N, C-alpha and C positions, 0 to 999 in steps of 0.2 A: 391369449395375452397371458404375459408373466408379470406377476407382482412381488414385491419383497414382503419382508414379515409384517410391516406395517399397513400392506394394502396398497402401496403405491406401485402406480405402473412403472415396470422397468422396459417392457418391449412388447410389441404387438405383431401380428402376422403380416399387417401392412407393411412393417418396416423392412421386410425382404424383397430384394428386388435382383434377380438372377444370382450372382455370387457376390452380393453386396449385404452386409448387415448394418443397419443405420440406426444409430442411438441406442446400442446395446451396452457399450461402456460408458458413454456419456453423450448427451443429446446432440453434441456437434461433431461427434465421430463416427465415421464410416469405417468398417472393417471390409476390405475388398480382397477376394482371394484370386490369384493368377488364374485366368481362364486355362492357362496350359498345365496348370495343377491337377486337372481332371478332378475337382471337388465341386459337388452340387450342394447347395444351402436350400434346406426347406424346413418348414414349421410344422411340427406335430401337435395340432390342436387338442387332440385327446390327452396325449401325455404332457402337454403345455411345454414343450422344450423345442430347440432348435436341433435339426438333424444335418450333419455333415457328412456326405456319402462320397466316396473315392475308391480309387482302385487298391486292392490290399496289397498287391504286388508291388506297387508304387507309392510308398508311404510318403506324407508330405507333413512338414513340421512347420508350426507358424508362431512367432513369437509376437505378442501384441505389446506395445510399447506406448503407454499414454503419455505424450508430451504436455507438459503445463504451459500453456501460453498466456496465461493471465497476467494482468498488468500488476506490477510491484511498486509500491509507494512506499519510500523510507519517510517515516513519520515521526522519527525521534532521534536522538542523537547515538544509541546505541546500536550494535549489529542487529539484533532481533525485533528492533522496533519498526516493523514494517507491517502493511497488510495488503491484500490481493483483491482484484477485482477481475472476473471474467467477463467478457462481452461474447455472446453467443452471435451465431451467424444469422443476421436478420434480412438477408437477401429474399427476394422474392421466391427462388427457386426452394431455399432453405424452409420457408415458411408454408411452400405449396401453394402459395397464391397464384403463380404462373399457371398451374392447371385448372384454374377456374373457367369454367364453361357455364354459358346461361343459354341454353337453346330450347330446353323443356323443363317441365315442373321437376322432375327427377335429378338433372344435372343442377338446377337451380338449388335443390334441397342440399345437395353435396356440397355445392360451392358455398352456402351458408354455413355449413358445418367448416368446411376448410377455412373460410374468414373468421369464424368463431375462435377456432384453433389459433390460427395465428394472431388475432387479436390479444388473446390471453397469454400466447408466448411474449409478444411485445410488451404487454402490460407489465408481465412478470419481469422481464429484462429492465424496463423503466424504473420499477420499485427497487430492483437491485442495485441499480446505477444511483437512484436518488439516495438509497440508504449508505452508499459509499461516499457521496456527495456531501451528506449530512455529517458523516464522521471525519470526514476532512475537514469541513468548516470547522467543526468542533476542534480539532486538532490545531488548525491555524489559529483560533482564538486562544487556545491553552498556551501554545508556543509564544503568542503575542504577550499574554500576561507573565509568561517567565522571563522573557525578553526585558518586559518593563521592570519585573522585580530584581532581575540581574544588573540592570542599569542602575536603579536606585542604590542597590547594595554598593556596586563599584563606587557611585558618587558619595555614599556615605564613608567608605573606607578611605577616599581620596581627601574628604573634608577632614575626617580624623588625622591623616597623615599632614595635612596643610597645618590644623591647629598644633599638631606636635612640633613642626618646623618653626612655626611662629614663635612657641614658647622657648626653643632653643635658641633662635635667633635674638630675642629680647634678653634672655639669659646672658648670652655672649656679648650683647651690647652693654648691659649692667657690668659684667667683668671688666670689659675695655674701659668703660668710662672711670671704674673703681680704680682700675690699674694705672690709668692716666693720672688720676687724682693723687693717688699714693706717690707716683713717679714725680708729680710735680711738688709734693711736700718734701721728698726726700731730696730734690734739688735745692729747696728753699733753704734747708738747715746748713749746708756748706757755706752758702753765700752769706748767711747771718754770721757764721763763724769767720769767716775771711773779713767781713765787715766789723767785727770785734776786734780783730788782730790788727787791722790797718788803722783804727780809730785811735 
């Protein structure tokens, strides 16, 4: 078995099948070497490492590129306001439960181990998806509160604008009535003068 500095399992010898390395880079990634490349993959348990053997006269170069197929959720207004969620392969083949055989005590014991590992993987995936769901629900609630606050702010701004417009309207009405009154008084004076002259 290969472990990292924290003692977490990275890979085990069982993950090697012919020219395929499974779960070395990521639990859901298989590295397959072309059969025509004349490369054999084995695991040295003493040295605790993978051994790739091939023809020295026929060098073979491999590039491994990890494509991130995680789901991306935009959870905010800006470019970097997003979160990712990866969903692993939960098929019976990926979980190994398609190999479950219960014909005798030994195979039943192996099957129980395979099923336990599968249950552990599914539970871990469910926990991960539950955490993502929880975070998305909190984000939805926060965005709802922000929307309500924005609507209330806009309403207050509109109310302020309406009050200002009403004050301006009343002011213009007062000016108009004053102008009409002054104009009426101004019209009365010439009539009074003409009345005196005619009298």
